[in-house]
N, C-alpha and C positions, 0 to 999 in steps of 0.2 A: 344576779348577772352578772360576772365578767361580762368587761366592755369590747371581749374579742371581738374582731366583726366577720367572720365568716366558716368554711367549717365544720365538724363535727359536732364541735364546741362552740361556737357565733355565731351567725344573726340565724342559724337553721334550728338550734336551739330556744332562744328567743323567744322564734316565730313560734315553733309549738309552745313555748311558758304561756307567751297568754293567749292561742285559740284556747291552751286549758284551764287556766286560770285569773283568765279576767274574760278573755266572752262567757255570758251566761249558757249551765248547759240548754243545749235540747232546740240556742239559739246559733247563727253564721254569721262571719263574714263577707255582705255582698260586695263591697268593694276592695278588697287589698287595698291600694292610698292608701286608707281608713287609718293605718297602723304607721305610714309614713314620720308621722312628726314623735311616733312613743320610738319610736325606735333608732330616729337624730337623736333624744334625750338618751336614752341602755344604752348607745356607741356611738359617740363621736368622731371615731375615728372614720368613720365612712362618710364620703364627701357626700353633697348635696345631689353634683351631678348622677350619682347614681345607684342611690338610694334606692327609688325604685327599680331599679333592676334586681338588687340584690333581694328583696322584699320578693316578686313574682318569681324566683329562682330558689330564695327559700321554700315560698309556696309551691311552686312544685314540685320539692326533694322530699318536698313533708308526704307530698298525694304518693309520689313513685316509690317511701319504705311504708305505703299502710299507715302514717299515725296523720292525715289531715284527709277530711273527704267533702264535700259541697259543702266548701267553705265553716266545715267545723272540724271539732279535734276526734278522733275514733279514740275507742278505749286504751289500744294502744297509747295515744298520744295523750291521754291524761295520765298516763299510768307515770308516760316518762319522766315529767319534774317531780310527780309522786315518790320518787324511787321502788315503783311498785312494778316491771315490767315486766321481770320474772314471773308472779304470781302473778297477774291478767292472761303472760303467754300460758301458761300453766293449763289458767283452768278454762282459756280458749279451746286451745287442745285436749282438753279431758271428756270426759262419757262417751268419746266417741263411739259408735256403735261396728260392731263387726258384726252385724247380721241381717237380714229381711223380711219380712213376710210378704211371701207373692203367692197372689190369688187369683184363680180361675179365670179372673175374669184380664187377667194379662199384664197384671203391674206387680211393682215392687212396691213398698212401701215401705220406709226408715222413719222410727219418731222419734226423731233425736237426728245430732252431727251425726252424719256416717262418716266413719275409719276411710281414711284416701285409701285402703286395698278391695273396698266394698269398695265405693265412686268408683274407682277405677274399670272392676267387674263390671257395676252395673253398667256401667257407659262406653261403656267397652260391646253394651252384648241390647241395648235396649235406648230407650231417648227416654229423657228428662225431662219430664214435664211438672214441678214443680218444687221448689225452696225451701226452705221455714225451717216452721218447727216440725215439719215433718218432709221429709222428701221423697217422691212419686217419679218410676221411670216404668215407663212401660214397652213389652218386649210386640211387635209386627212382624211383619212377614220382611222385607227392608233392614231389621235393627239386626236381624238374628241375622240374616244376607251379607249381611258387610263383614258378622263377625267373621264368617264364612270366608269374607275376600282375606279378611286378617288371617288367615291362614288355620283356624281353629273348625273341632272338627264336631257332628252332635256325640260324642260320649265324653270330650271333654267339657262341652258348656253343659249340658246336662248332667256330669260328675260338678265342675266348683259352680253352678248353682244351688242345688242340692245339700253345699255343703254348707253355702251361707244360709239358706231360705229355713229360717227356724222353726216353722209346719210343715216344712216338707213342701217338696217341691208336684203342683199344677199338676195331671192328667192332659188340660189342656194346656201346657203350655211344653210338653214333650210332645205332641201334636205336631204340633206349629214346628220346634224345631228337627223335628224327622221329619214331614211334608216338606220343607223349605231345602232337607241335607238330600233328598229326594232328584230333584231338580236343578239342584246346583252344579254344575260345572259341567251342562249337557251343551250347551255351543261353548266357544268357545271360538276365541277372537287375541288373534295374529298381529304384533304393530310390526309395521311397512312399512321401510321408504320409497318400494318404487316395486316393479313387474317388470321382466323380462318378457317377450312372446313369438316364436315362431312359428311358422308355417312346417318347419323339420324337425323333430325332433331327437335327429342325431345330433340336430347342431347343438340346442340346450342341453345334454348328456355331455357334449364336449367344453360346453365353459362350464361345465361343474367338475371338471378333472383338470381344467388348465389349474398350473399351481402358480400360474402369474395373479389370478382373477380369485385366490383363497380367501384372500383380506375379506374380501365381500359378502361373503357367509350366505352364495348360492344354496335356496334351496329349488327342489319338484315340488310343487303344488298340482302340477297334470302333466302329460306328456310334453303341451305346448306350452309352458305357465310357470316360470320359476321366479321365483322372492329375494327380496333381499333389503334390509335394512338401510341400509347406504339409501341417498337419495341421486337423485336422477341426476343431475350432474356429477354425480363422482361415479355414478355408473359409465354416461354415455365419454367418460374423459378415462375410464379402464379399460373398458371396451375397446375406445379406438388406438388406448396407446398398447393397447393385447394385440392390434390388429385389423378391425372389425371395424364396420362398417354402419353402428346403429342409426335409426333415427328415434324421433320422440313419434305415439301413438295417441290422440284421443282416447277413453273411455271404449269407443263407439270403433274401434280400429282406425281408423281413420289418420293421415300420417300432418302431425302439427310441420307447419310451416312458421321457424324461428323470422323473427324479425331484428337487424341491425340497434341494439341498443340507444334509448331514446333517453340521454339521463342527463335533467337540472344541475346545471353545475356548482349552481350554491345548496344539492340537496350535499354534495360530498361531504360540507365542512359541518352540515346540520345534528346536530349528538340525537340517538338515542332519546327522549326523553321517557318515555318506557324501561328504559332498562335498569335508569338511572334511582337507586331507591337511599336511604338514606334509614340505618337498622336502631334501633326500635329500643329508649334504655333499658337498660338489666337491671332491677332491681339490686341482685342479689350481689352485680359487680361492683356497682353503684355503694352499695352496704359494707364490705368488703374495704374497696379504695377507702372510704372512708373514715374507718377503724385503722385503717393501715398512718391515714397521715394524722390523724389526732393531732394538733397544735398548737406547739405556747407558741408564745415570742420566745425566740433565741434570746440566750443566755450569752454566749460568745461574742466578740466582738467582730464590726461587719466586714475587717478584713479579715476573718479567719473560719470564718462559715462554711463550708467546702462549698452549697446552692451557692451563695452571695458568689464566692470564687469564679465560680463557672458560670454563670449569667452576667459579670460584671463588665463594660459594654456594652448589652446588647437593646441598652436605655436606660431611663431616665435612675441614677441610683435608689432615690428614695420610695420610686418605684414598686426599683426589684427586692429592695431591704422587707416593703409590705408583700410582694406577691413567697417570697422567703419566709416570715412572720407566719402565714396561713391568712394573710387579707385579702381581697378581689384586687386583682390589675387586669389592665386589658394590655393581650398580647395581636399583635397584626405578625401578619402571617395570610403570602400569595393578596397580599392586596386587601385583608380582609381583618376586620377588625373582632378579636374575641373579648367575653369578659368573661376572666377565669376562676377560679379558686379550687382548691383543695392537689397544688401542683407535686408530682414527683420528677426526682432529674434523674432519666437513667442514662449511666452514658455522656449522651453527644445526645440526648433525646427529651423534651422535658412532655408529661403527661397531662393530664387537665381536664376537670369538666368544664364544659363548657353553655354557660349559660346562653347563650347564641344561637350553640345549634343544639343545645339536648342530648350530651351522649359524651362520651371524652371522646379528645382529640389530642394527637403527634404531634407535638411542634419543634421542628429541628433545629435544636439551642440556637444551630450559625445561620441564621434566617429569619430570625427572630427580633421585631423589636416591644420592651415595654415600658406600659408607661403607665400615668396612675388616674388619669384621664385621659376622655376617652381619643385616640391621636386618627381618626377618618370617620367617617359617617358609616353606618353599619349598610 
């Protein structure tokens, strides 16, 4: 195995090779750190200060791409170093069943791997109960109702299920679909932001006809009740701007007396933690990025290599060259240090996989500091 240290042909491939060829089949690696010595011998260019991060990141990416699971290599992981990936993938995807046996007990059984379209249909109208050598779904009033909620109709469901039923569609399922269809939609729920009430129906008809209030989407629910999808605050502001003097009422009709807001100044700078989310790693994007950035050490002199020239002055020259050559490097941006690899330069932006955040990050070149060793505590 070449001593390249990272990316699609580096530590990741080496770790997969160890799992597939060195680790005994049926066993797994409990502690990834046990492989640090072997990685240091096979890939001496990886510094001891980042070898643990390199191992953890490589194993994590292997799991993301379906090559590793539970500390052992999957069928795809074993096929990768053996050069049989295409045949193993074909075997895993072959033999998919396109029909099911639907019984009078309101179950659907597929004796083998179900095809994608078959799984999608049954998952949309029934609850999956088991998987393995045989996959079982069960039809329930709730699962049929959920299909109707997504826009299906009784004739559509019966026709689609009949097309995949190897032994025909049992009457019990047809009756269940018909029973649910008869009650579905008898009650309707409308999403409302607020209601406007008045004792004078003429006043409410005036509001509906007022062009200045057209954006509120007012609808008449009863002679003395209007509904709108806008919230109470927006409604109050719009009515007052149009020259009316509304008040806020409770559900029982009593007037709600508003008090001055008592805002803690410390809350003004407090972030809404529930609104902060971290996007999950996308296996498809990761695979495409690794394919596009399969790199070997460039043959051009450092001074003539475009990426090196673009990053010149952003840190240690050795570290910049390691990053360009596909080896791991540390990028410091906005006070945080990331261990990255598989970097690609797009104009003034460097896109790289960050093992620190476990997702792709975009780094403005003008605000980067590149180093081969940790430049700051993470």
